[in-house]
MDAnalysis code that builds the backbone (N, CA, C; Angstrom):
import MDAnalysis as mda
import numpy as np

u = mda.Universe.empty(222, n_residues=74, atom_resindex=np.repeat(np.arange(74), 3), trajectory=True)
u.add_TopologyAttr("name", ["N", "CA", "C"] * 74)
u.add_TopologyAttr("resid", np.arange(1, 75))
u.add_TopologyAttr("resname", ["MET", "THR", "LYS", "GLU", "GLU", "ALA", "THR", "LEU", "ASN", "GLU", "GLN", "GLN", "VAL", "ARG", "ASP", "ILE", "LEU", "ARG", "GLN", "VAL", "ILE", "ASP", "PRO", "GLU", "VAL", "GLY", "ARG", "ASP", "ILE", "VAL", "SER", "LEU", "GLY", "LEU", "VAL", "TYR", "ARG", "VAL", "GLU", "LEU", "ALA", "PRO", "GLY", "ARG", "LEU", "LEU", "ILE", "GLU", "MET", "THR", "MET", "THR", "SER", "PRO", "ALA", "CYS", "PRO", "MET", "GLY", "ASP", "MET", "ILE", "VAL", "GLY", "ASP", "VAL", "HIS", "ALA", "ALA", "LEU", "ALA", "LYS", "VAL", "LEU"])
u.atoms.positions = np.array([
    [191.558, 138.867, 110.843],
    [192.468, 138.939, 109.748],
    [193.749, 138.202, 110.089],
    [194.223, 137.433, 109.220],
    [195.507, 136.699, 109.500],
    [196.697, 137.593, 109.229],
    [197.874, 137.162, 109.682],
    [199.105, 137.918, 109.434],
    [199.306, 138.128, 107.934],
    [199.069, 137.027, 107.168],
    [199.224, 137.176, 105.653],
    [198.332, 138.213, 105.035],
    [197.045, 138.254, 105.505],
    [196.147, 139.265, 104.958],
    [196.621, 140.676, 105.266],
    [197.192, 140.859, 106.505],
    [197.656, 142.162, 106.952],
    [198.788, 142.690, 106.056],
    [199.553, 141.824, 105.470],
    [200.753, 142.209, 104.808],
    [200.560, 142.044, 103.217],
    [199.490, 141.449, 102.806],
    [199.235, 141.259, 101.354],
    [199.020, 142.541, 100.701],
    [199.575, 142.718, 99.512],
    [199.371, 143.941, 98.726],
    [198.779, 143.534, 97.286],
    [198.424, 144.576, 96.553],
    [197.830, 144.365, 95.196],
    [198.724, 143.507, 94.365],
    [200.035, 143.819, 94.265],
    [200.962, 143.032, 93.449],
    [201.063, 141.556, 93.831],
    [201.069, 141.338, 95.109],
    [201.120, 139.924, 95.616],
    [199.780, 139.122, 95.193],
    [198.719, 139.864, 95.243],
    [197.400, 139.209, 94.814],
    [197.476, 138.904, 93.301],
    [197.993, 139.902, 92.554],
    [198.111, 139.675, 91.104],
    [199.063, 138.479, 90.803],
    [200.166, 138.446, 91.574],
    [201.054, 137.342, 91.421],
    [200.457, 135.935, 91.717],
    [199.631, 135.898, 92.703],
    [198.849, 134.717, 93.037],
    [197.928, 134.338, 91.917],
    [197.312, 135.343, 91.346],
    [196.274, 135.127, 90.243],
    [197.017, 134.746, 88.931],
    [198.308, 134.881, 88.803],
    [199.032, 134.451, 87.633],
    [199.058, 132.921, 87.580],
    [198.760, 132.240, 88.696],
    [198.637, 130.789, 88.710],
    [197.413, 130.233, 88.001],
    [196.433, 131.187, 87.801],
    [195.169, 130.752, 87.257],
    [195.257, 130.908, 85.705],
    [195.088, 129.765, 85.055],
    [195.240, 129.673, 83.607],
    [193.875, 129.601, 82.917],
    [193.616, 130.360, 81.868],
    [192.456, 130.272, 81.024],
    [192.694, 129.077, 80.177],
    [191.999, 127.944, 80.275],
    [192.281, 126.734, 79.606],
    [192.019, 126.884, 78.111],
    [191.211, 127.745, 77.653],
    [190.900, 127.984, 76.223],
    [192.047, 128.704, 75.551],
    [192.794, 129.556, 76.270],
    [193.827, 130.331, 75.714],
    [195.260, 129.849, 76.078],
    [195.271, 129.207, 77.294],
    [196.518, 128.607, 77.737],
    [197.509, 129.660, 78.403],
    [196.942, 130.819, 78.796],
    [197.720, 131.829, 79.442],
    [196.991, 132.237, 80.715],
    [197.845, 132.904, 81.676],
    [197.219, 133.288, 82.949],
    [196.286, 134.482, 82.760],
    [195.351, 134.543, 83.661],
    [194.329, 135.583, 83.624],
    [194.864, 137.020, 83.718],
    [195.924, 137.140, 84.469],
    [196.547, 138.519, 84.618],
    [197.198, 138.987, 83.376],
    [198.087, 138.172, 82.723],
    [198.699, 138.612, 81.520],
    [197.719, 138.807, 80.344],
    [196.561, 138.076, 80.395],
    [195.536, 138.260, 79.424],
    [194.746, 139.582, 79.632],
    [194.947, 140.234, 80.780],
    [194.199, 141.481, 81.053],
    [192.839, 141.242, 81.552],
    [192.543, 140.106, 82.047],
    [191.222, 139.820, 82.515],
    [190.948, 140.297, 83.924],
    [192.015, 140.637, 84.658],
    [191.842, 141.181, 86.029],
    [191.919, 142.756, 85.907],
    [190.823, 143.362, 86.187],
    [190.705, 144.816, 86.048],
    [191.134, 145.588, 87.339],
    [190.691, 145.040, 88.422],
    [190.996, 145.763, 89.679],
    [191.138, 144.779, 90.862],
    [192.091, 145.114, 91.744],
    [192.302, 144.421, 92.956],
    [192.294, 145.465, 94.104],
    [191.326, 145.298, 95.041],
    [191.191, 146.204, 96.129],
    [191.224, 145.488, 97.434],
    [192.154, 145.889, 98.293],
    [192.265, 145.252, 99.643],
    [191.826, 146.277, 100.679],
    [191.090, 145.728, 101.703],
    [190.694, 146.493, 102.862],
    [190.759, 145.522, 104.027],
    [190.775, 145.972, 105.203],
    [190.812, 145.042, 106.360],
    [189.662, 144.005, 106.325],
    [190.028, 142.785, 106.255],
    [189.077, 141.711, 106.182],
    [188.315, 141.565, 104.969],
    [188.803, 142.236, 103.822],
    [188.086, 142.206, 102.528],
    [189.024, 142.234, 101.356],
    [188.691, 141.450, 100.373],
    [189.483, 141.426, 99.120],
    [188.473, 141.468, 97.970],
    [188.585, 142.469, 97.077],
    [187.702, 142.634, 95.960],
    [188.547, 142.443, 94.668],
    [188.140, 141.519, 93.810],
    [188.789, 141.323, 92.487],
    [187.699, 141.506, 91.457],
    [187.953, 142.494, 90.534],
    [187.082, 142.769, 89.409],
    [187.761, 142.166, 88.198],
    [187.102, 141.224, 87.580],
    [187.647, 140.552, 86.402],
    [186.554, 140.208, 85.352],
    [186.931, 139.805, 84.189],
    [186.043, 139.356, 83.214],
    [186.535, 138.069, 82.624],
    [185.812, 137.510, 81.687],
    [186.263, 136.256, 81.008],
    [186.608, 136.611, 79.612],
    [187.195, 135.649, 78.852],
    [187.626, 135.971, 77.526],
    [186.450, 136.232, 76.518],
    [185.263, 135.712, 76.906],
    [184.072, 135.970, 76.110],
    [182.818, 136.022, 77.039],
    [181.782, 136.736, 76.649],
    [180.634, 136.854, 77.485],
    [180.063, 135.452, 77.921],
    [180.060, 134.550, 77.042],
    [179.471, 133.224, 77.289],
    [180.587, 132.214, 77.572],
    [181.632, 132.612, 78.228],
    [182.774, 131.673, 78.425],
    [182.362, 130.392, 79.136],
    [182.438, 129.266, 78.476],
    [182.029, 127.950, 79.112],
    [182.907, 127.552, 80.239],
    [184.058, 128.163, 80.434],
    [184.995, 127.809, 81.503],
    [184.973, 128.817, 82.646],
    [184.023, 129.756, 82.653],
    [183.950, 130.834, 83.577],
    [183.884, 130.287, 85.002],
    [182.965, 129.390, 85.283],
    [182.836, 128.870, 86.669],
    [184.115, 128.175, 87.101],
    [184.776, 127.477, 86.237],
    [186.021, 126.762, 86.547],
    [187.128, 127.799, 86.849],
    [187.236, 128.884, 86.078],
    [188.215, 129.944, 86.345],
    [188.019, 130.620, 87.637],
    [186.744, 130.910, 87.956],
    [186.405, 131.584, 89.232],
    [186.729, 130.592, 90.359],
    [186.455, 129.324, 90.221],
    [186.878, 128.321, 91.240],
    [188.359, 128.272, 91.387],
    [189.076, 128.403, 90.334],
    [190.552, 128.348, 90.345],
    [191.087, 129.591, 91.087],
    [190.475, 130.738, 90.889],
    [190.777, 131.973, 91.531],
    [190.655, 131.799, 93.105],
    [189.432, 131.218, 93.470],
    [189.215, 131.023, 94.924],
    [190.255, 130.065, 95.499],
    [190.518, 128.960, 94.719],
    [191.485, 127.992, 95.291],
    [192.927, 128.560, 95.429],
    [193.367, 129.344, 94.479],
    [194.642, 129.986, 94.534],
    [194.756, 130.916, 95.694],
    [193.730, 131.718, 95.900],
    [193.691, 132.663, 96.995],
    [193.595, 131.962, 98.399],
    [192.793, 130.841, 98.419],
    [192.627, 130.117, 99.694],
    [193.934, 129.505, 100.193],
    [194.912, 129.267, 99.277],
    [196.164, 128.733, 99.683],
    [196.917, 129.721, 100.579],
    [196.699, 131.029, 100.286],
    [197.462, 132.076, 100.948],
    [196.633, 132.739, 102.094],
    [195.308, 132.847, 101.848],
    [194.488, 133.494, 102.837],
    [194.008, 132.453, 103.799],
])
């Protein structure tokens, strides 16, 4: 675990996720209410989220953007 991971909290993760924009709506996934749960444990980060629709064509891209935003910090 890195020093960043040791001090990261739920609000900081949510702030990082605010960088991820749903391109169909033009707003970040946190303010849209798409992130349901953020759970941190030593060496582990769980994010429970959904897309704007069940067949969201941009789903893979949004998940990739989530990974990229978190990779900058973790």
